[in-house]
GUROGU-103576 format. One record per residue: residue number from 0; residue in one letter; x negated, y, z negated of N, C-alpha, C, O in turn. Coordinates in Angstrom, 1 decimal. Layout:
<pts>
+-----+--------+--------+--------+--------+--------+--------+--------+--------+--------+--------+--------+--------+--------+
: num : residu :    n.u :    n.v :    n.w :   ca.u :   ca.v :   ca.w :    c.u :    c.v :    c.w :    o.u :    o.v :    o.w :
+-----+--------+--------+--------+--------+--------+--------+--------+--------+--------+--------+--------+--------+--------+
: NUM :      a :      X :      Y :      Z :      X :      Y :      Z :      X :      Y :      Z :      X :      Y :      Z :
...
+-----+--------+--------+--------+--------+--------+--------+--------+--------+--------+--------+--------+--------+--------+
</pts>
This chain:
<pts>
+-----+--------+--------+--------+--------+--------+--------+--------+--------+--------+--------+--------+--------+--------+
: num : residu :    n.u :    n.v :    n.w :   ca.u :   ca.v :   ca.w :    c.u :    c.v :    c.w :    o.u :    o.v :    o.w :
+-----+--------+--------+--------+--------+--------+--------+--------+--------+--------+--------+--------+--------+--------+
:   0 :      x :   22.1 :  -14.8 :  -22.3 :   22.0 :  -13.3 :  -22.5 :   20.6 :  -12.9 :  -22.8 :   20.1 :  -11.9 :  -22.3 :
:   1 :      x :   19.9 :  -13.6 :  -23.7 :   18.5 :  -13.2 :  -24.1 :   17.6 :  -13.4 :  -22.9 :   16.7 :  -12.6 :  -22.7 :
:   2 :      x :   17.8 :  -14.4 :  -22.0 :   17.0 :  -14.6 :  -20.9 :   17.2 :  -13.4 :  -19.9 :   16.2 :  -13.0 :  -19.3 :
:   3 :      x :   18.4 :  -12.9 :  -19.8 :   18.6 :  -11.7 :  -18.9 :   17.9 :  -10.5 :  -19.4 :   17.3 :   -9.8 :  -18.6 :
:   4 :      x :   17.8 :  -10.3 :  -20.7 :   17.1 :   -9.2 :  -21.3 :   15.6 :   -9.3 :  -21.0 :   14.9 :   -8.3 :  -20.7 :
:   5 :      x :   15.1 :  -10.5 :  -21.2 :   13.7 :  -10.8 :  -21.0 :   13.3 :  -10.5 :  -19.5 :   12.3 :   -9.9 :  -19.2 :
:   6 :      x :   14.1 :  -11.0 :  -18.6 :   13.9 :  -10.8 :  -17.2 :   14.0 :   -9.4 :  -16.8 :   13.2 :   -8.9 :  -16.0 :
:   7 :      x :   14.9 :   -8.6 :  -17.4 :   15.0 :   -7.2 :  -17.1 :   13.8 :   -6.5 :  -17.6 :   13.3 :   -5.6 :  -17.0 :
:   8 :      x :   13.3 :   -6.9 :  -18.8 :   12.1 :   -6.2 :  -19.3 :   10.9 :   -6.5 :  -18.5 :   10.1 :   -5.6 :  -18.2 :
:   9 :      x :   10.8 :   -7.7 :  -18.0 :    9.7 :   -8.1 :  -17.1 :    9.7 :   -7.4 :  -15.8 :    8.7 :   -6.9 :  -15.2 :
:  10 :      x :   10.9 :   -7.2 :  -15.3 :   11.1 :   -6.4 :  -14.0 :   10.7 :   -5.0 :  -14.2 :   10.0 :   -4.4 :  -13.4 :
:  11 :      x :   11.1 :   -4.3 :  -15.3 :   10.7 :   -3.0 :  -15.6 :    9.2 :   -2.8 :  -15.8 :    8.6 :   -1.9 :  -15.4 :
:  12 :      x :    8.6 :   -3.8 :  -16.5 :    7.2 :   -3.8 :  -16.7 :    6.4 :   -3.9 :  -15.4 :    5.4 :   -3.3 :  -15.2 :
:  13 :      x :    6.9 :   -4.8 :  -14.6 :    6.3 :   -5.0 :  -13.2 :    6.4 :   -3.7 :  -12.4 :    5.4 :   -3.3 :  -11.8 :
:  14 :      x :    7.5 :   -3.0 :  -12.4 :    7.7 :   -1.7 :  -11.7 :    6.7 :   -0.6 :  -12.3 :    6.0 :    0.1 :  -11.5 :
:  15 :      x :    6.6 :   -0.6 :  -13.6 :    5.7 :    0.4 :  -14.2 :    4.2 :    0.0 :  -13.9 :    3.5 :    1.0 :  -13.6 :
:  16 :      x :    3.9 :   -1.2 :  -13.9 :    2.5 :   -1.6 :  -13.5 :    2.2 :   -1.2 :  -12.1 :    1.1 :   -0.7 :  -11.8 :
:  17 :      x :    3.1 :   -1.4 :  -11.2 :    2.9 :   -1.1 :   -9.8 :    2.7 :    0.4 :   -9.7 :    1.9 :    0.9 :   -8.9 :
:  18 :      x :    3.5 :    1.2 :  -10.4 :    3.4 :    2.7 :  -10.3 :    2.0 :    3.1 :  -10.8 :    1.4 :    4.0 :  -10.2 :
:  19 :      x :    1.6 :    2.6 :  -11.9 :    0.3 :    3.0 :  -12.5 :   -0.8 :    2.6 :  -11.6 :   -1.7 :    3.3 :  -11.4 :
:  20 :      x :   -0.7 :    1.4 :  -11.0 :   -1.8 :    0.9 :  -10.1 :   -1.8 :    1.8 :   -8.8 :   -2.9 :    2.1 :   -8.3 :
:  21 :      x :   -0.7 :    2.1 :   -8.2 :   -0.6 :    2.8 :   -6.9 :   -0.8 :    4.3 :   -7.0 :   -1.1 :    5.0 :   -6.0 :
:  22 :      x :   -0.6 :    4.9 :   -8.2 :   -0.7 :    6.3 :   -8.4 :   -2.0 :    7.0 :   -7.8 :   -1.8 :    8.0 :   -7.1 :
:  23 :      x :   -3.2 :    6.5 :   -8.1 :   -4.4 :    7.1 :   -7.6 :   -4.5 :    7.1 :   -6.1 :   -5.2 :    8.0 :   -5.5 :
:  24 :      x :   -3.8 :    6.2 :   -5.4 :   -3.9 :    6.1 :   -4.0 :   -2.9 :    6.9 :   -3.2 :   -3.0 :    7.0 :   -2.0 :
:  25 :      x :   -1.9 :    7.3 :   -3.9 :   -0.7 :    8.0 :   -3.1 :   -1.2 :    9.2 :   -2.4 :   -0.9 :    9.4 :   -1.2 :
:  26 :      x :   -2.1 :   10.0 :   -3.0 :   -2.6 :   11.2 :   -2.3 :   -3.4 :   10.9 :   -1.0 :   -3.2 :   11.5 :    0.0 :
:  27 :      x :   -4.3 :    9.9 :   -1.1 :   -5.0 :    9.4 :    0.0 :   -4.2 :    8.9 :    1.1 :   -4.5 :    9.1 :    2.3 :
:  28 :      x :   -3.2 :    8.1 :    0.8 :   -2.3 :    7.5 :    1.8 :   -1.5 :    8.6 :    2.4 :   -1.4 :    8.6 :    3.7 :
:  29 :      x :   -1.0 :    9.6 :    1.7 :   -0.2 :   10.7 :    2.3 :   -1.1 :   11.5 :    3.2 :   -0.7 :   11.9 :    4.3 :
:  30 :      x :   -2.4 :   11.8 :    2.8 :   -3.3 :   12.6 :    3.6 :   -3.6 :   11.8 :    4.9 :   -3.6 :   12.4 :    6.0 :
:  31 :      x :   -3.8 :   10.5 :    4.8 :   -4.1 :    9.7 :    6.1 :   -2.9 :    9.7 :    7.0 :   -3.1 :    9.8 :    8.2 :
:  32 :      x :   -1.7 :    9.6 :    6.4 :   -0.5 :    9.7 :    7.2 :   -0.3 :   11.0 :    7.9 :    0.0 :   11.1 :    9.1 :
:  33 :      x :   -0.6 :   12.1 :    7.2 :   -0.5 :   13.5 :    7.8 :   -1.5 :   13.6 :    8.9 :   -1.2 :   14.2 :   10.0 :
:  34 :      x :   -2.7 :   13.1 :    8.7 :   -3.8 :   13.2 :    9.7 :   -3.4 :   12.4 :   11.0 :   -3.6 :   12.9 :   12.1 :
:  35 :      x :   -2.8 :   11.3 :   10.8 :   -2.4 :   10.5 :   12.0 :   -1.2 :   11.2 :   12.7 :   -1.2 :   11.3 :   13.9 :
:  36 :      x :   -0.3 :   11.8 :   12.0 :    0.8 :   12.5 :   12.6 :    0.3 :   13.8 :   13.3 :    0.7 :   14.1 :   14.4 :
:  37 :      x :   -0.7 :   14.5 :   12.8 :   -1.3 :   15.6 :   13.4 :   -2.0 :   15.3 :   14.7 :   -1.8 :   16.0 :   15.7 :
:  38 :      x :   -2.7 :   14.1 :   14.7 :   -3.4 :   13.7 :   15.9 :   -2.4 :   13.3 :   17.0 :   -2.5 :   13.6 :   18.2 :
:  39 :      x :   -1.4 :   12.6 :   16.6 :   -0.3 :   12.2 :   17.5 :    0.3 :   13.4 :   18.2 :    0.5 :   13.4 :   19.4 :
:  40 :      x :    0.7 :   14.4 :   17.3 :    1.3 :   15.6 :   17.9 :    0.4 :   16.3 :   18.8 :    0.8 :   16.8 :   19.9 :
:  41 :      x :   -0.9 :   16.4 :   18.5 :   -1.8 :   17.1 :   19.3 :   -1.9 :   16.4 :   20.7 :   -1.9 :   17.1 :   21.7 :
:  42 :      x :   -2.0 :   15.1 :   20.7 :   -2.1 :   14.3 :   22.0 :   -0.8 :   14.4 :   22.8 :   -0.9 :   14.6 :   24.0 :
:  43 :      x :    0.3 :   14.3 :   22.1 :    1.6 :   14.4 :   22.8 :    1.8 :   15.8 :   23.5 :    2.1 :   15.9 :   24.6 :
:  44 :      x :    1.6 :   16.8 :   22.7 :    1.8 :   18.2 :   23.2 :    0.8 :   18.6 :   24.2 :    1.1 :   19.3 :   25.1 :
:  45 :      x :   -0.4 :   18.2 :   24.0 :   -1.4 :   18.5 :   25.0 :   -1.1 :   17.8 :   26.4 :   -1.3 :   18.4 :   27.4 :
:  46 :      x :   -0.7 :   16.6 :   26.3 :   -0.3 :   15.9 :   27.5 :    0.9 :   16.6 :   28.1 :    1.0 :   16.7 :   29.4 :
:  47 :      x :    1.9 :   17.0 :   27.3 :    3.0 :   17.7 :   27.8 :    2.7 :   19.0 :   28.5 :    3.3 :   19.4 :   29.5 :
:  48 :      x :    1.7 :   19.7 :   28.0 :    1.3 :   21.0 :   28.6 :    0.3 :   20.9 :   29.7 :   -0.1 :   21.9 :   30.3 :
:  49 :      x :   -0.1 :   19.7 :   30.0 :   -1.0 :   19.5 :   31.1 :   -2.5 :   19.6 :   30.7 :   -3.4 :   19.6 :   31.6 :
:  50 :      x :   -2.8 :   19.6 :   29.4 :   -4.2 :   19.6 :   29.0 :   -4.7 :   18.2 :   29.0 :   -4.0 :   17.3 :   28.4 :
:  51 :      x :   -5.8 :   17.9 :   29.6 :   -6.3 :   16.5 :   29.7 :   -6.7 :   16.0 :   28.2 :   -7.1 :   16.8 :   27.4 :
:  52 :      x :   -6.5 :   14.8 :   28.1 :   -6.7 :   14.2 :   26.8 :   -8.2 :   14.1 :   26.5 :   -9.0 :   13.5 :   27.2 :
:  53 :      x :   -8.7 :   14.8 :   25.4 :  -10.1 :   14.8 :   25.2 :  -10.7 :   13.5 :   24.7 :  -11.9 :   13.3 :   24.8 :
:  54 :      x :   -9.8 :   12.6 :   24.2 :  -10.3 :   11.3 :   23.7 :  -10.6 :   10.3 :   24.8 :  -11.3 :    9.3 :   24.6 :
:  55 :      x :  -10.0 :   10.6 :   26.0 :  -10.1 :    9.6 :   27.0 :  -11.6 :    9.3 :   27.4 :  -12.0 :    8.2 :   27.7 :
:  56 :      x :  -12.4 :   10.3 :   27.4 :  -13.8 :   10.2 :   27.8 :  -14.5 :    9.4 :   26.8 :  -15.3 :    8.5 :   27.1 :
:  57 :      x :  -14.2 :    9.6 :   25.5 :  -15.0 :    8.9 :   24.4 :  -14.5 :    7.5 :   24.2 :  -15.2 :    6.7 :   23.6 :
:  58 :      x :  -13.3 :    7.2 :   24.6 :  -12.7 :    5.9 :   24.4 :  -12.9 :    5.0 :   25.6 :  -12.5 :    3.8 :   25.6 :
:  59 :      x :  -13.6 :    5.5 :   26.7 :  -13.7 :    4.7 :   27.9 :  -14.6 :    3.5 :   27.6 :  -14.3 :    2.4 :   28.2 :
:  60 :      x :  -15.5 :    3.5 :   26.7 :  -16.3 :    2.4 :   26.4 :  -15.6 :    1.3 :   25.6 :  -16.0 :    0.1 :   25.5 :
:  61 :      x :  -14.4 :    1.6 :   25.1 :  -13.5 :    0.6 :   24.5 :  -12.7 :   -0.2 :   25.4 :  -12.1 :   -1.2 :   25.1 :
:  62 :      x :  -12.6 :    0.2 :   26.7 :  -11.8 :   -0.4 :   27.7 :  -12.0 :   -1.9 :   27.8 :  -11.0 :   -2.7 :   27.9 :
:  63 :      x :  -13.2 :   -2.5 :   27.9 :  -13.4 :   -3.9 :   27.9 :  -12.8 :   -4.6 :   26.7 :  -12.2 :   -5.7 :   26.9 :
:  64 :      x :  -12.9 :   -4.1 :   25.6 :  -12.3 :   -4.7 :   24.4 :  -10.8 :   -4.7 :   24.4 :  -10.1 :   -5.6 :   24.0 :
:  65 :      x :  -10.2 :   -3.6 :   24.9 :   -8.8 :   -3.4 :   24.9 :   -8.1 :   -4.2 :   26.0 :   -7.0 :   -4.6 :   25.9 :
:  66 :      x :   -8.9 :   -4.5 :   27.1 :   -8.4 :   -5.3 :   28.2 :   -7.9 :   -6.7 :   27.7 :   -6.9 :   -7.2 :   28.1 :
:  67 :      x :   -8.7 :   -7.3 :   26.9 :   -8.4 :   -8.6 :   26.4 :   -7.1 :   -8.6 :   25.5 :   -6.3 :   -9.5 :   25.6 :
:  68 :      x :   -6.9 :   -7.5 :   24.7 :   -5.8 :   -7.4 :   23.9 :   -4.6 :   -7.0 :   24.7 :   -3.4 :   -7.2 :   24.2 :
:  69 :      x :   -4.8 :   -6.2 :   25.8 :   -3.6 :   -5.7 :   26.6 :   -2.7 :   -6.8 :   27.1 :   -1.5 :   -6.8 :   27.1 :
:  70 :      x :   -3.4 :   -7.9 :   27.6 :   -2.6 :   -9.1 :   28.1 :   -1.7 :   -9.7 :   27.1 :   -0.6 :   -9.9 :   27.3 :
:  71 :      x :   -2.3 :   -9.9 :   25.9 :   -1.5 :  -10.5 :   24.8 :   -0.3 :   -9.5 :   24.4 :    0.8 :   -9.9 :   24.1 :
:  72 :      x :   -0.6 :   -8.2 :   24.4 :    0.4 :   -7.2 :   24.0 :    1.6 :   -7.2 :   24.9 :    2.7 :   -7.3 :   24.5 :
:  73 :      x :    1.3 :   -7.2 :   26.3 :    2.5 :   -7.1 :   27.2 :    3.3 :   -8.4 :   27.2 :    4.4 :   -8.4 :   27.5 :
:  74 :      x :    2.6 :   -9.5 :   26.9 :    3.4 :  -10.8 :   26.8 :    4.2 :  -10.8 :   25.6 :    5.4 :  -11.2 :   25.6 :
:  75 :      x :    3.7 :  -10.3 :   24.5 :    4.5 :  -10.2 :   23.2 :    5.7 :   -9.3 :   23.4 :    6.8 :   -9.5 :   22.8 :
:  76 :      x :    5.5 :   -8.2 :   24.2 :    6.6 :   -7.3 :   24.5 :    7.7 :   -7.8 :   25.5 :    8.7 :   -7.1 :   25.7 :
:  77 :      x :    7.4 :   -9.0 :   26.0 :    8.4 :   -9.6 :   26.8 :    8.2 :   -9.4 :   28.3 :    9.1 :   -9.7 :   29.1 :
:  78 :      x :    7.1 :   -8.8 :   28.7 :    6.8 :   -8.5 :   30.1 :    5.9 :   -9.6 :   30.7 :    4.8 :   -9.9 :   30.1 :
:  79 :      x :    6.3 :  -10.2 :   31.8 :    5.5 :  -11.3 :   32.3 :    4.2 :  -10.7 :   32.9 :    3.1 :  -11.3 :   32.8 :
:  80 :      x :    4.2 :   -9.6 :   33.6 :    3.1 :   -9.0 :   34.2 :    2.8 :   -7.6 :   33.6 :    3.7 :   -7.1 :   32.9 :
:  81 :      x :    1.7 :   -7.0 :   33.9 :    1.3 :   -5.7 :   33.3 :    2.4 :   -4.7 :   33.8 :    2.7 :   -4.6 :   34.9 :
:  82 :      x :    2.8 :   -3.8 :   32.8 :    3.8 :   -2.8 :   33.2 :    3.2 :   -1.6 :   34.0 :    3.9 :   -0.8 :   34.5 :
:  83 :      x :    1.8 :   -1.6 :   34.1 :    1.2 :   -0.5 :   34.8 :    0.8 :   -1.0 :   36.2 :    0.2 :   -2.0 :   36.4 :
:  84 :      x :    1.2 :   -0.2 :   37.2 :    1.1 :   -0.6 :   38.6 :   -0.4 :   -0.7 :   38.9 :   -0.8 :   -1.6 :   39.7 :
:  85 :      x :   -1.2 :    0.2 :   38.4 :   -2.7 :    0.3 :   38.8 :   -3.6 :   -0.5 :   37.9 :   -4.8 :   -0.5 :   38.0 :
:  86 :      x :   -3.0 :   -1.3 :   37.0 :   -3.7 :   -2.0 :   35.9 :   -3.2 :   -3.4 :   35.9 :   -2.2 :   -3.7 :   35.3 :
:  87 :      x :   -4.0 :   -4.3 :   36.5 :   -3.6 :   -5.7 :   36.6 :   -4.5 :   -6.5 :   35.6 :   -5.7 :   -6.4 :   35.6 :
:  88 :      x :   -3.9 :   -7.3 :   34.8 :   -4.7 :   -8.2 :   33.9 :   -4.3 :   -9.7 :   34.1 :   -5.0 :  -10.5 :   33.5 :
:  89 :      x :   -3.3 :   -9.9 :   34.8 :   -2.8 :  -11.3 :   34.9 :   -3.2 :  -11.9 :   36.3 :   -2.9 :  -13.0 :   36.6 :
+-----+--------+--------+--------+--------+--------+--------+--------+--------+--------+--------+--------+--------+--------+
</pts>
């Protein structure tokens, strides 16, 4: 019985310590999540409305780096070959 009370107290103390530690970062994490959601919505709706993606020009230089990771990605997703007809990596 005494062990259960001690374990319950340790559990409550642990939750309290986590809350105190994480409290200063909650606002920053929420702001970063909102900014990601806003960017995603902008890209999706601009694509849907026929507006070209403004980031494609600036991310063109990342293509060689992403090409190496693309092959690993499509194999992890269970696709033997690239799912894009015009983009062969295998």
